[in-house]
Structures are given as structure tokens and as C-alpha cells.
A tleap script that builds the chain and sets N, CA, C and O, in Angstrom:
source leaprc.protein.ff14SB
mol = sequence {
  NMET GLU LEU SER GLN ILE ARG GLU ARG TRP
  ASN GLU VAL LEU ASP ALA LEU LEU GLU GLN
  ASP ARG ILE ALA TRP LEU ALA PHE PHE ASP
  ALA ARG LEU ALA GLY PHE ASP GLY LYS LEU
  LEU THR LEU ASP PHE SER ASP SER ARG LYS
  LEU GLY SER ALA HIE GLU PHE SER GLU ALA
  ARG LEU ARG GLN HIE ARG LEU LEU ILE ALA
  THR ILE LYS GLU CYS PHE ASP ILE GLU VAL
  GLU ILE ALA GLU CGLN
}
set mol.1.N position { 2.921 5.230 -15.642 }
set mol.1.CA position { 3.964 4.983 -14.667 }
set mol.1.C position { 4.231 3.477 -14.621 }
set mol.1.O position { 3.306 2.668 -14.698 }
set mol.2.N position { 5.485 3.124 -14.497 }
set mol.2.CA position { 5.916 1.732 -14.440 }
set mol.2.C position { 6.155 1.309 -12.984 }
set mol.2.O position { 6.371 2.144 -12.106 }
set mol.3.N position { 6.110 -0.009 -12.753 }
set mol.3.CA position { 6.353 -0.538 -11.411 }
set mol.3.C position { 7.714 -0.092 -10.884 }
set mol.3.O position { 7.839 0.249 -9.708 }
set mol.4.N position { 8.720 -0.090 -11.729 }
set mol.4.CA position { 10.067 0.313 -11.284 }
set mol.4.C position { 10.077 1.757 -10.785 }
set mol.4.O position { 10.801 2.077 -9.843 }
set mol.5.N position { 9.288 2.624 -11.402 }
set mol.5.CA position { 9.214 4.021 -10.970 }
set mol.5.C position { 8.531 4.131 -9.610 }
set mol.5.O position { 8.932 4.932 -8.766 }
set mol.6.N position { 7.502 3.322 -9.409 }
set mol.6.CA position { 6.827 3.319 -8.103 }
set mol.6.C position { 7.777 2.797 -7.037 }
set mol.6.O position { 7.854 3.359 -5.945 }
set mol.7.N position { 8.499 1.728 -7.343 }
set mol.7.CA position { 9.467 1.171 -6.382 }
set mol.7.C position { 10.520 2.201 -5.990 }
set mol.7.O position { 10.868 2.323 -4.815 }
set mol.8.N position { 11.027 2.941 -6.973 }
set mol.8.CA position { 12.068 3.940 -6.707 }
set mol.8.C position { 11.591 5.005 -5.726 }
set mol.8.O position { 12.389 5.549 -4.962 }
set mol.9.N position { 10.297 5.302 -5.744 }
set mol.9.CA position { 9.750 6.374 -4.908 }
set mol.9.C position { 8.834 5.860 -3.800 }
set mol.9.O position { 8.128 6.651 -3.174 }
set mol.10.N position { 8.830 4.552 -3.546 }
set mol.10.CA position { 7.918 3.971 -2.569 }
set mol.10.C position { 8.106 4.566 -1.179 }
set mol.10.O position { 7.132 4.748 -0.449 }
set mol.11.N position { 9.353 4.872 -0.803 }
set mol.11.CA position { 9.588 5.472 0.520 }
set mol.11.C position { 8.895 6.814 0.645 }
set mol.11.O position { 8.486 7.192 1.742 }
set mol.12.N position { 8.753 7.538 -0.446 }
set mol.12.CA position { 8.019 8.809 -0.435 }
set mol.12.C position { 6.554 8.565 -0.050 }
set mol.12.O position { 5.972 9.322 0.727 }
set mol.13.N position { 5.972 7.506 -0.601 }
set mol.13.CA position { 4.592 7.143 -0.269 }
set mol.13.C position { 4.507 6.754 1.202 }
set mol.13.O position { 3.613 7.209 1.916 }
set mol.14.N position { 5.428 5.922 1.654 }
set mol.14.CA position { 5.405 5.479 3.045 }
set mol.14.C position { 5.595 6.641 4.014 }
set mol.14.O position { 4.933 6.693 5.050 }
set mol.15.N position { 6.491 7.573 3.690 }
set mol.15.CA position { 6.698 8.739 4.554 }
set mol.15.C position { 5.424 9.582 4.655 }
set mol.15.O position { 5.057 10.035 5.739 }
set mol.16.N position { 4.757 9.787 3.522 }
set mol.16.CA position { 3.511 10.563 3.514 }
set mol.16.C position { 2.418 9.832 4.280 }
set mol.16.O position { 1.617 10.454 4.977 }
set mol.17.N position { 2.389 8.504 4.146 }
set mol.17.CA position { 1.404 7.693 4.861 }
set mol.17.C position { 1.643 7.769 6.366 }
set mol.17.O position { 0.690 7.866 7.140 }
set mol.18.N position { 2.898 7.727 6.784 }
set mol.18.CA position { 3.245 7.808 8.200 }
set mol.18.C position { 2.772 9.130 8.807 }
set mol.18.O position { 2.310 9.157 9.948 }
set mol.19.N position { 2.884 10.218 8.056 }
set mol.19.CA position { 2.424 11.517 8.553 }
set mol.19.C position { 0.914 11.536 8.793 }
set mol.19.O position { 0.428 12.285 9.640 }
set mol.20.N position { 0.173 10.711 8.045 }
set mol.20.CA position { -1.281 10.698 8.146 }
set mol.20.C position { -1.810 9.670 9.132 }
set mol.20.O position { -2.765 9.934 9.862 }
set mol.21.N position { -1.176 8.478 9.152 }
set mol.21.CA position { -1.737 7.385 9.957 }
set mol.21.C position { -0.659 6.334 10.208 }
set mol.21.O position { -0.289 5.588 9.301 }
set mol.22.N position { -0.163 6.279 11.421 }
set mol.22.CA position { 0.921 5.339 11.755 }
set mol.22.C position { 0.492 3.877 11.604 }
set mol.22.O position { 1.296 3.034 11.207 }
set mol.23.N position { -0.752 3.580 11.914 }
set mol.23.CA position { -1.235 2.195 11.795 }
set mol.23.C position { -1.245 1.765 10.325 }
set mol.23.O position { -0.846 0.646 10.003 }
set mol.24.N position { -1.697 2.648 9.437 }
set mol.24.CA position { -1.674 2.334 8.002 }
set mol.24.C position { -0.229 2.149 7.537 }
set mol.24.O position { 0.063 1.240 6.760 }
set mol.25.N position { 0.664 3.000 8.008 }
set mol.25.CA position { 2.073 2.857 7.660 }
set mol.25.C position { 2.606 1.494 8.104 }
set mol.25.O position { 3.301 0.818 7.347 }
set mol.26.N position { 2.275 1.094 9.338 }
set mol.26.CA position { 2.705 -0.220 9.830 }
set mol.26.C position { 2.152 -1.355 8.979 }
set mol.26.O position { 2.816 -2.373 8.779 }
set mol.27.N position { 0.931 -1.173 8.480 }
set mol.27.CA position { 0.293 -2.215 7.677 }
set mol.27.C position { 0.970 -2.398 6.320 }
set mol.27.O position { 0.947 -3.497 5.767 }
set mol.28.N position { 1.574 -1.337 5.773 }
set mol.28.CA position { 2.094 -1.405 4.408 }
set mol.28.C position { 3.607 -1.279 4.290 }
set mol.28.O position { 4.138 -1.487 3.199 }
set mol.29.N position { 4.336 -0.944 5.374 }
set mol.29.CA position { 5.763 -0.663 5.210 }
set mol.29.C position { 6.574 -1.874 4.770 }
set mol.29.O position { 7.632 -1.710 4.163 }
set mol.30.N position { 6.107 -3.082 5.060 }
set mol.30.CA position { 6.878 -4.254 4.654 }
set mol.30.C position { 6.265 -5.012 3.474 }
set mol.30.O position { 6.640 -6.149 3.191 }
set mol.31.N position { 5.328 -4.372 2.799 }
set mol.31.CA position { 4.738 -4.979 1.603 }
set mol.31.C position { 5.739 -4.909 0.457 }
set mol.31.O position { 6.442 -3.913 0.289 }
set mol.32.N position { 5.792 -5.971 -0.319 }
set mol.32.CA position { 6.582 -5.964 -1.549 }
set mol.32.C position { 5.677 -5.527 -2.688 }
set mol.32.O position { 4.528 -5.961 -2.777 }
set mol.33.N position { 6.184 -4.681 -3.544 }
set mol.33.CA position { 5.426 -4.264 -4.714 }
set mol.33.C position { 5.581 -5.364 -5.759 }
set mol.33.O position { 6.627 -5.488 -6.396 }
set mol.34.N position { 4.531 -6.159 -5.927 }
set mol.34.CA position { 4.610 -7.355 -6.766 }
set mol.34.C position { 4.257 -7.102 -8.221 }
set mol.34.O position { 4.758 -7.798 -9.104 }
set mol.35.N position { 3.407 -6.123 -8.487 }
set mol.35.CA position { 3.022 -5.877 -9.865 }
set mol.35.C position { 2.206 -4.613 -10.006 }
set mol.35.O position { 1.584 -4.141 -9.055 }
set mol.36.N position { 2.223 -4.072 -11.217 }
set mol.36.CA position { 1.419 -2.896 -11.538 }
set mol.36.C position { 1.102 -2.950 -13.019 }
set mol.36.O position { 2.003 -3.001 -13.856 }
set mol.37.N position { -0.190 -2.939 -13.340 }
set mol.37.CA position { -0.600 -3.043 -14.743 }
set mol.37.C position { -1.092 -1.711 -15.307 }
set mol.37.O position { -1.776 -1.681 -16.330 }
set mol.38.N position { -0.746 -0.625 -14.647 }
set mol.38.CA position { -1.212 0.683 -15.066 }
set mol.38.C position { -2.392 1.163 -14.237 }
set mol.38.O position { -2.703 2.354 -14.222 }
set mol.39.N position { -3.048 0.238 -13.550 }
set mol.39.CA position { -4.194 0.568 -12.687 }
set mol.39.C position { -4.141 -0.198 -11.367 }
set mol.39.O position { -4.339 0.384 -10.301 }
set mol.40.N position { -3.876 -1.492 -11.438 }
set mol.40.CA position { -3.908 -2.360 -10.264 }
set mol.40.C position { -2.503 -2.555 -9.711 }
set mol.40.O position { -1.638 -3.128 -10.373 }
set mol.41.N position { -2.285 -2.070 -8.486 }
set mol.41.CA position { -1.014 -2.252 -7.795 }
set mol.41.C position { -1.158 -3.454 -6.874 }
set mol.41.O position { -1.998 -3.453 -5.975 }
set mol.42.N position { -0.349 -4.472 -7.092 }
set mol.42.CA position { -0.430 -5.700 -6.301 }
set mol.42.C position { 0.670 -5.694 -5.247 }
set mol.42.O position { 1.851 -5.541 -5.558 }
set mol.43.N position { 0.256 -5.862 -4.000 }
set mol.43.CA position { 1.172 -5.902 -2.865 }
set mol.43.C position { 1.312 -7.339 -2.389 }
set mol.43.O position { 0.323 -8.063 -2.277 }
set mol.44.N position { 2.535 -7.744 -2.112 }
set mol.44.CA position { 2.820 -9.106 -1.662 }
set mol.44.C position { 3.220 -9.065 -0.185 }
set mol.44.O position { 4.188 -8.406 0.195 }
set mol.45.N position { 2.454 -9.782 0.633 }
set mol.45.CA position { 2.726 -9.856 2.063 }
set mol.45.C position { 3.181 -11.258 2.469 }
set mol.45.O position { 3.068 -11.620 3.640 }
set mol.46.N position { 3.682 -12.036 1.546 }
set mol.46.CA position { 4.010 -13.434 1.851 }
set mol.46.C position { 5.087 -13.566 2.930 }
set mol.46.O position { 5.126 -14.576 3.633 }
set mol.47.N position { 5.956 -12.572 3.074 }
set mol.47.CA position { 7.000 -12.629 4.102 }
set mol.47.C position { 6.537 -12.137 5.461 }
set mol.47.O position { 7.194 -12.382 6.473 }
set mol.48.N position { 5.419 -11.451 5.487 }
set mol.48.CA position { 4.964 -10.890 6.768 }
set mol.48.C position { 3.450 -10.972 6.846 }
set mol.48.O position { 2.739 -10.323 6.079 }
set mol.49.N position { 2.988 -11.745 7.745 }
set mol.49.CA position { 1.543 -11.930 7.920 }
set mol.49.C position { 1.106 -11.406 9.280 }
set mol.49.O position { 0.300 -12.031 9.968 }
set mol.50.N position { 1.647 -10.250 9.660 }
set mol.50.CA position { 1.344 -9.736 10.999 }
set mol.50.C position { -0.130 -9.406 11.188 }
set mol.50.O position { -0.631 -9.445 12.312 }
set mol.51.N position { -0.834 -9.081 10.103 }
set mol.51.CA position { -2.262 -8.816 10.228 }
set mol.51.C position { -3.100 -10.034 9.849 }
set mol.51.O position { -4.328 -10.001 9.935 }
set mol.52.N position { -2.448 -11.084 9.439 }
set mol.52.CA position { -3.183 -12.287 9.058 }
set mol.52.C position { -3.287 -13.232 10.236 }
set mol.52.O position { -2.374 -14.011 10.510 }
set mol.53.N position { -4.399 -13.156 10.922 }
set mol.53.CA position { -4.617 -14.018 12.072 }
set mol.53.C position { -6.101 -14.267 12.210 }
set mol.53.O position { -6.869 -14.011 11.283 }
set mol.54.N position { -6.498 -14.755 13.336 }
set mol.54.CA position { -7.911 -15.041 13.567 }
set mol.54.C position { -8.723 -13.767 13.781 }
set mol.54.O position { -9.952 -13.817 13.815 }
set mol.55.N position { -8.063 -12.649 13.922 }
set mol.55.CA position { -8.766 -11.392 14.147 }
set mol.55.C position { -9.373 -10.871 12.858 }
set mol.55.O position { -8.885 -11.163 11.766 }
set mol.56.N position { -10.428 -10.106 12.989 }
set mol.56.CA position { -11.114 -9.524 11.832 }
set mol.56.C position { -10.625 -8.090 11.638 }
set mol.56.O position { -10.902 -7.218 12.461 }
set mol.57.N position { -9.901 -7.853 10.552 }
set mol.57.CA position { -9.353 -6.536 10.262 }
set mol.57.C position { -9.932 -5.941 8.991 }
set mol.57.O position { -9.407 -4.942 8.499 }
set mol.58.N position { -11.001 -6.517 8.436 }
set mol.58.CA position { -11.476 -6.103 7.125 }
set mol.58.C position { -11.879 -4.632 7.077 }
set mol.58.O position { -11.562 -3.950 6.102 }
set mol.59.N position { -12.556 -4.130 8.084 }
set mol.59.CA position { -12.962 -2.714 8.067 }
set mol.59.C position { -11.741 -1.798 8.143 }
set mol.59.O position { -11.653 -0.810 7.414 }
set mol.60.N position { -10.811 -2.128 9.020 }
set mol.60.CA position { -9.592 -1.324 9.139 }
set mol.60.C position { -8.767 -1.422 7.861 }
set mol.60.O position { -8.194 -0.431 7.410 }
set mol.61.N position { -8.707 -2.613 7.281 }
set mol.61.CA position { -7.916 -2.806 6.059 }
set mol.61.C position { -8.489 -1.991 4.908 }
set mol.61.O position { -7.730 -1.418 4.126 }
set mol.62.N position { -9.808 -1.926 4.789 }
set mol.62.CA position { -10.421 -1.120 3.734 }
set mol.62.C position { -10.067 0.355 3.916 }
set mol.62.O position { -9.756 1.042 2.943 }
set mol.63.N position { -10.112 0.839 5.143 }
set mol.63.CA position { -9.742 2.227 5.420 }
set mol.63.C position { -8.273 2.470 5.084 }
set mol.63.O position { -7.924 3.510 4.525 }
set mol.64.N position { -7.409 1.507 5.427 }
set mol.64.CA position { -5.990 1.630 5.122 }
set mol.64.C position { -5.752 1.624 3.613 }
set mol.64.O position { -4.907 2.368 3.117 }
set mol.65.N position { -6.490 0.791 2.884 }
set mol.65.CA position { -6.371 0.770 1.419 }
set mol.65.C position { -6.766 2.128 0.839 }
set mol.65.O position { -6.075 2.655 -0.032 }
set mol.66.N position { -7.872 2.696 1.319 }
set mol.66.CA position { -8.309 4.011 0.815 }
set mol.66.C position { -7.241 5.069 1.074 }
set mol.66.O position { -6.970 5.903 0.210 }
set mol.67.N position { -6.638 5.036 2.256 }
set mol.67.CA position { -5.600 5.994 2.596 }
set mol.67.C position { -4.366 5.802 1.717 }
set mol.67.O position { -3.777 6.780 1.256 }
set mol.68.N position { -3.971 4.552 1.483 }
set mol.68.CA position { -2.823 4.274 0.619 }
set mol.68.C position { -3.094 4.754 -0.805 }
set mol.68.O position { -2.222 5.365 -1.423 }
set mol.69.N position { -4.272 4.491 -1.326 }
set mol.69.CA position { -4.648 4.928 -2.672 }
set mol.69.C position { -4.583 6.454 -2.765 }
set mol.69.O position { -4.054 6.994 -3.737 }
set mol.70.N position { -5.113 7.142 -1.771 }
set mol.70.CA position { -5.090 8.608 -1.756 }
set mol.70.C position { -3.654 9.135 -1.677 }
set mol.70.O position { -3.319 10.132 -2.316 }
set mol.71.N position { -2.819 8.469 -0.900 }
set mol.71.CA position { -1.429 8.893 -0.757 }
set mol.71.C position { -0.663 8.682 -2.053 }
set mol.71.O position { 0.133 9.535 -2.445 }
set mol.72.N position { -0.891 7.557 -2.724 }
set mol.72.CA position { -0.261 7.315 -4.025 }
set mol.72.C position { -0.715 8.372 -5.027 }
set mol.72.O position { 0.093 8.868 -5.813 }
set mol.73.N position { -1.988 8.716 -5.005 }
set mol.73.CA position { -2.511 9.761 -5.890 }
set mol.73.C position { -1.799 11.082 -5.613 }
set mol.73.O position { -1.413 11.792 -6.542 }
set mol.74.N position { -1.627 11.407 -4.340 }
set mol.74.CA position { -0.966 12.652 -3.951 }
set mol.74.C position { 0.507 12.667 -4.391 }
set mol.74.O position { 1.002 13.681 -4.881 }
set mol.75.N position { 1.194 11.544 -4.212 }
set mol.75.CA position { 2.629 11.478 -4.520 }
set mol.75.C position { 2.908 11.351 -6.011 }
set mol.75.O position { 3.832 11.982 -6.524 }
set mol.76.N position { 2.116 10.539 -6.714 }
set mol.76.CA position { 2.414 10.204 -8.104 }
set mol.76.C position { 1.412 10.755 -9.107 }
set mol.76.O position { 1.651 10.699 -10.313 }
set mol.77.N position { 0.300 11.284 -8.627 }
set mol.77.CA position { -0.774 11.783 -9.481 }
set mol.77.C position { -1.284 10.690 -10.435 }
set mol.77.O position { -1.513 10.938 -11.619 }
set mol.78.N position { -1.456 9.471 -9.886 }
set mol.78.CA position { -2.054 8.375 -10.647 }
set mol.78.C position { -3.146 7.734 -9.805 }
set mol.78.O position { -3.079 7.735 -8.576 }
set mol.79.N position { -4.151 7.188 -10.475 }
set mol.79.CA position { -5.240 6.462 -9.826 }
set mol.79.C position { -4.884 4.979 -9.841 }
set mol.79.O position { -4.574 4.434 -10.900 }
set mol.80.N position { -4.924 4.319 -8.687 }
set mol.80.CA position { -4.645 2.886 -8.626 }
set mol.80.C position { -5.712 2.178 -7.804 }
set mol.80.O position { -6.443 2.795 -7.030 }
set mol.81.N position { -5.777 0.885 -7.992 }
set mol.81.CA position { -6.518 -0.014 -7.105 }
set mol.81.C position { -5.473 -0.870 -6.432 }
set mol.81.O position { -4.359 -1.002 -6.939 }
set mol.82.N position { -5.814 -1.456 -5.293 }
set mol.82.CA position { -4.861 -2.262 -4.525 }
set mol.82.C position { -5.348 -3.698 -4.465 }
set mol.82.O position { -6.522 -3.963 -4.207 }
set mol.83.N position { -4.429 -4.615 -4.707 }
set mol.83.CA position { -4.678 -6.043 -4.537 }
set mol.83.C position { -3.592 -6.599 -3.642 }
set mol.83.O position { -2.465 -6.105 -3.652 }
set mol.84.N position { -3.916 -7.617 -2.872 }
set mol.84.CA position { -2.926 -8.265 -2.008 }
set mol.84.C position { -2.782 -9.714 -2.388 }
set mol.84.O position { -3.754 -10.373 -2.759 }
set mol.85.N position { -1.561 -10.210 -2.293 }
set mol.85.CA position { -1.284 -11.625 -2.537 }
set mol.85.C position { -1.047 -12.317 -1.217 }
set mol.85.O position { -0.795 -13.522 -1.188 }
savepdb mol mol.pdb
quit
């Protein structure tokens, strides 16, 4: 699968994510899909740093990443890892 194909169907992933967890949906709905090398999907949050503050969100972020990975697997039937810029 190519990055352009993921971009074309990204709303499908977000809709499925929203049905499962609204907080995870909020965390990823404004991410830009920056790159995909066949395994690693890179998300760019440079325009929105709503979760980037003095608060510690690492445990919640890991759970959100797992949910996003599972949702992408469900929608596209591909295994990915997530990276953030």
C-alpha cells in the first residue's frame, strides 16, 4: 500500500477510530500523514500541539497508538508502526 492510498481512505480510519474511542480520534484527527515506507507510518503534528505540553501523556499515547494500529489493520489489512514528527 502506498501513502497516497492511505491518504485517500484516512477518513475511513478516523471514522472507525471515533466509534471505538473519541479521545484517540481527537488525538489523531488533525495529524498529517507525512510518510509511509511500507511499515512505518509517520504522522506530523507540527501544526497542532494540543497534546504537547507539560502534562505527561505517554501512557495514554501508547494506548492510542495501539488502537490506531489496530484500526489501520482492520481498515486496510496492513501491519504498520507509528512514528510522530
